[in-house]
C-alpha positions in Angstrom: 0.0 0.0 0.0 2.8 2.4 0.9 4.6 1.7 -2.3 1.5 2.4 -4.3 1.0 5.8 -2.6 4.7 6.8 -3.2 4.4 5.8 -6.9 1.1 7.8 -7.2 2.7 10.9 -5.6 5.7 10.8 -7.9 3.5 10.3 -10.9 1.3 13.2 -9.9 4.3 15.5 -9.3 5.8 14.6 -12.7 2.4 15.4 -14.3 2.2 18.7 -12.5 5.7 19.7 -13.4 5.2 18.8 -17.1 2.3 21.2 -17.2 4.2 24.1 -15.7 7.7 23.7 -17.2 7.8 27.1 -18.7 7.0 28.8 -15.4 9.8 27.0 -13.6 12.5 27.8 -16.2 11.5 31.5 -16.1 12.0 31.9 -12.3 15.1 34.1 -12.0 17.2 35.3 -9.1 19.0 38.6 -8.9 21.0 39.6 -12.0 24.1 39.9 -9.9 24.9 37.6 -7.0 28.5 38.8 -6.4 29.5 41.5 -4.0 31.8 44.4 -5.1 35.6 44.0 -5.2 37.0 46.5 -2.6 40.7 47.3 -2.4 42.8 50.0 -0.8 44.8 52.1 -3.2 46.6 54.3 -0.6 48.6 51.8 1.5 49.8 53.1 4.9 53.5 52.1 4.8 54.7 54.6 7.4 53.5 56.7 10.4 50.7 59.2 9.7 49.9 62.5 11.2 47.0 65.0 11.2 44.4 64.7 8.5 45.0 61.9 6.0 43.2 60.5 2.9 42.3 56.8 2.5 41.5 55.9 -1.1 39.4 52.9 -2.0 39.0 51.2 -5.4 35.6 49.6 -5.9 34.7 47.4 -8.9 31.4 45.7 -9.7 29.4 44.6 -12.7 26.4 46.5 -11.2 26.0 50.0 -9.9 27.7 50.7 -6.6 25.3 52.5 -4.2 27.5 53.3 -1.2 30.9 52.7 0.4 31.4 52.9 4.1 34.6 53.3 6.2 34.9 51.5 9.5 37.7 52.6 12.0 38.4 50.1 14.8 35.1 48.5 14.1 33.0 51.7 14.2 31.4 53.3 11.2 33.1 56.6 10.4 31.8 57.9 7.0 29.8 56.9 4.0 30.4 57.9 0.3 28.0 57.6 -2.5 30.0 58.8 -5.5 33.5 58.4 -6.8 36.3 59.1 -6.1 36.1 57.0 -2.9 38.5 59.0 -0.7 37.8 59.1 3.0 39.3 61.9 5.1 40.3 60.8 8.6 41.3 63.3 11.3 43.8 61.4 13.4 44.4 64.2 16.0 41.7 62.7 18.2 43.1 59.1 18.0 45.6 57.6 20.4 49.1 57.0 18.9 49.5 53.5 17.7 48.0 51.1 15.1 44.3 51.5 14.1 42.4 49.1 11.9 40.4 50.4 8.9 37.9 48.5 6.8 35.8 49.6 3.8 32.5 48.0 2.9 30.7 48.5 -0.4 27.2 47.6 -1.5 25.8 47.3 -5.0 22.3 48.0 -6.2 21.3 44.4 -5.4 22.5 44.8 -1.8 25.5 42.5 -2.4 28.3 43.3 0.1 32.0 43.5 -0.6 34.6 44.0 2.2 38.1 45.2 1.8 41.2 43.7 3.5 42.0 45.3 6.9 44.3 48.3 6.6 46.6 49.1 9.5 47.1 52.8 10.1 50.0 53.7 12.4 49.2 57.1 14.1 52.1 59.1 15.5 50.9 62.6 16.3 52.7 63.1 19.6 56.3 62.1 18.5 58.5 65.1 18.7 60.5 65.6 15.5 62.1 68.2 13.3 61.5 68.8 9.6 62.1 65.7 7.5 62.8 64.8 3.9 60.4 62.2 2.6 61.3 60.5 -0.7 58.8 59.0 -3.2 58.9 56.1 -4.1 61.9 55.2 -1.9 60.1 55.4 1.4 56.5 55.9 0.2 54.9 54.0 -2.6 52.7 57.0 -3.6 52.9 60.8 -3.2 49.6 60.8 -1.3 51.1 58.3 1.2 54.0 60.7 1.8 51.5 63.6 2.3 49.6 61.5 4.8 52.8 60.9 6.8 54.0 64.5 6.5 53.5 67.4 8.9 54.2 71.1 8.6 57.7 72.0 7.3 58.5 68.6 6.0 59.8 68.2 2.4 58.4 65.7 0.0 60.7 65.0 -3.0 59.5 62.8 -5.9 61.7 60.8 -8.2 61.3 60.9 -12.0 58.3 59.1 -13.3 54.6 59.2 -14.2 52.3 59.1 -11.1 48.6 58.4 -11.6 47.2 60.1 -8.5 44.9 62.8 -7.3 46.4 64.6 -4.3 44.9 66.4 -1.3 47.4 68.2 0.8 45.0 68.6 3.7 46.3 72.0 4.6 49.7 70.7 5.6 52.4 73.3 5.3 54.9 71.2 3.3 57.4 71.7 0.5 56.5 69.3 -2.3 58.8 69.1 -5.4 60.0 66.8 -8.1 63.7 65.9 -8.2 64.5 67.0 -11.7 61.6 69.1 -12.9 58.4 68.9 -14.9 59.7 67.3 -18.0 60.7 64.2 -16.0 57.9 64.0 -13.4 54.2 64.0 -14.1 51.0 63.7 -12.0 48.0 62.4 -14.0 44.6 62.7 -12.3 43.0 60.4 -14.9 39.7 62.2 -15.1 39.3 63.0 -11.4 38.2 66.5 -10.3 41.7 67.8 -9.6 45.3 66.6 -9.8 46.3 68.6 -6.7 43.8 70.1 -4.2 45.1 72.5 -1.5 42.6 73.4 1.2 43.3 75.9 4.0 46.8 75.8 5.5 48.4 77.0 8.7 51.9 77.3 7.1 52.9 78.2 3.5 53.0 75.4 1.0 55.3 75.1 -2.0 54.5 73.0 -5.1 57.5 72.9 -7.5 58.5 71.1 -10.6 55.5 68.9 -11.7 53.7 68.3 -15.0 50.0 68.1 -14.2 47.4 66.6 -16.5 44.1 64.7 -16.5 41.9 66.6 -14.0 38.9 68.7 -14.5 40.8 71.4 -12.6 44.5 70.6 -12.4 45.4 72.7 -9.4 42.9 74.0 -6.9 43.9 76.4 -4.1 41.3 77.3 -1.5 42.0 79.5 1.5 45.6 78.5 1.6 49.0 80.2 1.2 50.7 78.4 -1.7 53.8 79.1 -3.7 53.5 77.5 -7.2 56.6 77.5 -9.3 58.2 75.7 -12.3 55.3 73.5 -13.1 53.6 72.7 -16.4 49.7 72.6 -16.3 48.6 71.0 -19.6 45.2 70.0 -20.9 42.9 70.9 -23.8 39.7 69.5 -22.3 39.4 70.8 -18.7 37.3 73.7 -17.4 40.3 75.3 -15.8 44.0 74.6 -15.2 44.4 76.7 -12.1 41.6 77.8 -9.7 42.3 80.0 -6.7 39.7 81.0 -4.1 40.6 83.3 -1.2 44.2 82.1 -1.5 47.6 83.7 -1.4 51.2 83.2 -2.4 53.4 83.5 -5.5 52.4 81.8 -8.8 55.6 82.2 -10.8 57.5 80.6 -13.7 54.9 78.1 -14.8 53.5 77.1 -18.2 49.7 76.9 -18.5 48.6 75.3 -21.8 45.1 74.8 -23.1 41.7 74.4 -21.2 38.7 76.7 -21.4 40.0 79.1 -18.8 43.7 78.7 -18.0 43.8 80.6 -14.7 40.6 81.4 -12.8 41.5 83.8 -10.0 39.1 84.7 -7.1 40.6 86.9 -4.4 44.3 85.9 -4.5 46.6 87.9 -2.3 50.0 87.5 -4.0 51.7 87.7 -7.4 51.1 86.0 -10.7 54.3 86.6 -12.7 56.8 85.1 -15.2 54.2 82.6 -16.5 53.5 81.5 -20.1 49.8 81.1 -20.8 48.9 79.7 -24.2 46.1 78.0 -26.2 43.3 78.9 -23.8 40.0 78.1 -25.6 38.1 80.9 -23.8 40.2 83.2 -21.5 43.8 82.9 -20.3 43.6 85.1 -17.2 40.1 85.3 -15.8 39.0 87.4 -12.8 36.2 85.6 -11.0 36.1 87.9 -8.0 32.9 89.9 -7.5 34.7 92.8 -5.9 38.2 94.1 -6.4 40.8 91.3 -6.9 44.0 91.9 -4.9 46.1 89.9 -7.3 49.2 91.6 -8.7 50.1 90.3 -12.1 52.9 91.3 -14.4 55.7 90.0 -16.7 53.6 87.2 -18.2 53.7 85.9 -21.8 50.5 85.1 -23.8 50.2 83.1 -27.0 47.3 81.9 -29.2 44.5 82.4 -26.5 41.0 83.3 -27.6 41.2 86.1 -25.0 44.2 87.0 -22.8 42.2 88.8 -20.1 38.7 88.9 -18.7 38.3 91.3 -15.7 42.0 92.0 -15.8 44.0 94.2 -18.1 47.5 94.2 -19.5 50.2 95.1 -16.9 53.9 95.9 -16.8 56.1 93.5 -18.8 53.2 91.5 -20.3 53.2 90.7 -24.0 51.8 88.4 -26.7 54.3 86.4 -28.7 55.3 82.8 -29.5 57.4 81.7 -26.4 59.5 79.4 -28.5 59.7 76.8 -25.8 61.1 73.3 -26.3 59.5 71.0 -23.7 61.3 67.9 -24.8 64.7 69.4 -23.9 63.5 71.7 -21.1 64.7 75.0 -22.5 63.7 78.1 -24.3 64.9 78.2 -28.0 67.3 80.8 -29.2 65.5 84.1 -29.9 62.7 83.3 -27.5 61.0 86.6 -26.2 60.8 85.0 -22.8 64.6 85.0 -22.3 65.7 87.6 -19.7 62.3 89.4 -19.8 60.8 88.2 -16.5 60.5 90.2 -13.3 63.7 92.2 -13.0 63.6 91.8 -9.3 64.3 88.1 -9.4 67.1 86.2 -11.1 67.8 82.8 -12.7 70.3 80.4 -11.2 73.1 81.9 -13.4 72.5 85.3 -11.9 70.9 86.8 -15.0 67.5 88.5 -15.1 64.8 85.8 -14.8 63.4 84.1 -17.8 59.6 83.7 -18.3 58.3 80.2 -18.1 58.8 76.9 -16.3 62.6 76.8 -16.7 63.5 80.2 -15.2 63.5 81.9 -11.9 65.4 81.1 -8.7 63.7 77.7 -8.2 64.4 76.6 -11.8 66.1 73.3 -12.5 69.6 73.1 -14.1 
């Protein structure tokens, strides 16, 4: 009797399934069962101080909806759009190792978890100014910035660095070893190559070739000296943006972009610069009221407009600069040779040249 019942049940189930085969094969689960891949891209390979940036790379076949940072097991911050860079203020943390973890969710609520990142905080260690080498002691420039404190020097070896940097207001001197023709920073489509927020001490940025950002260099409420750099792009909104900032912007080459230099309330000088191939305006005054910027001894070439809100000042002219970037020099007959600010000099003692190879901070 039992065998008959079992046989009847199996036959009935087979008959039922044969009548609804289409419905069964059309039952689908989520399109994506896999969680996002989450990796740290700013390894902490030294002690850190002050405010630091932690970069996370998240990849998934579906849309990523949010990324969260956990510090010592506690949720710290949530980001919803790229780039996934968390800012962590370490001043309130005890010195020693702290554990960071990033978690990411996609649109199907699949979860991805990063490896644990060890961050060694050392805010209370007394020390004098240091020289930090990249990549000798730090794998990335941002890692060196994270480890730096006011008055440190970061020196970068020759090479191409794909990074977007935030100086977090640290009063550091950041320079390449041999100048902009041999050391580049590519933001690869991020908002900025270098962003400098409010600083307590003066910052120096010297000797880099910047490319690839929507704004290559952004200065906001900071005192920054910018010298001997090349800012180059034909597709960005602006190469240089300043907002309530100060300092000297001298001996740089700004090439391309819609607006080469967008200046809003800059207390300092803009001099000895070459500005060329701006698609809209080379030197744009974005201040509502009087702009305190002092500009003079700049060369302009093939810009749609040289000035908007500014006017031509002492020593400024329009001419082909005859610059050879491959060899790092001005060609014979260049109008930029010995025509810069007469108050400053090149390394050979002559009147300063205009452009990224002249001035007292030029490279030999």
